[in-house]
C-alpha positions in Angstrom: 34.3 2.2 20.0 30.8 1.8 17.7 28.6 4.5 17.9 25.3 4.5 18.9 22.8 5.5 15.7 21.1 8.8 17.0 17.4 9.1 16.0 16.6 11.4 13.4 14.5 14.8 14.0 11.5 13.0 13.3 12.1 10.5 16.2 11.9 7.7 14.9 14.2 4.2 15.5 12.7 1.9 12.3 15.9 2.4 10.1 15.5 0.3 6.7 17.8 -0.6 4.2 18.4 -0.2 0.4 17.6 -3.0 -0.9 21.2 -5.1 -1.3 19.3 -8.5 -2.3 16.6 -9.9 -5.4 14.9 -12.8 -5.7 14.2 -13.2 -9.1 11.3 -15.2 -10.6 10.4 -16.4 -14.3 7.4 -17.4 -16.0 7.5 -21.4 -16.6 5.1 -23.1 -17.6 2.6 -20.3 -17.4 3.8 -21.1 -13.2 5.5 -18.1 -11.4 8.7 -20.0 -10.4 11.9 -18.9 -8.1 15.5 -19.0 -10.2 17.7 -17.0 -7.9 19.1 -14.6 -5.4 21.3 -11.9 -6.7 22.8 -10.2 -3.7 24.3 -6.3 -5.3 27.6 -5.5 -4.2 27.1 -1.8 -3.0 28.1 -0.6 0.6 25.0 -0.9 3.1 22.8 2.3 3.2 19.8 2.5 6.0 17.5 4.6 5.6 14.4 6.4 8.3 11.4 4.3 8.2 9.6 7.2 8.8 11.0 10.7 7.2 13.7 8.4 4.5 16.7 10.4 6.1 20.0 8.3 5.8 21.7 7.1 8.4 25.7 8.4 8.4 28.3 5.5 8.4 25.3 2.6 8.3 28.4 0.5 7.8 29.9 1.2 10.7 27.0 0.3 13.1 25.6 -2.3 12.1 27.0 -5.2 13.4 
């Protein structure tokens, strides 16, 4: 059974991830051009959108 996340003490119910994907751009012929997307191999981390507190066991809460 997967536990449901509990809101932070600040009562915010929105959570954001630490960036795990980056889009890379390069200036080519004086224009900004998309090159590729890179991924960071890290565990998933969630943070309260209001106070920034990290939610414990985030990798088990995301389906």
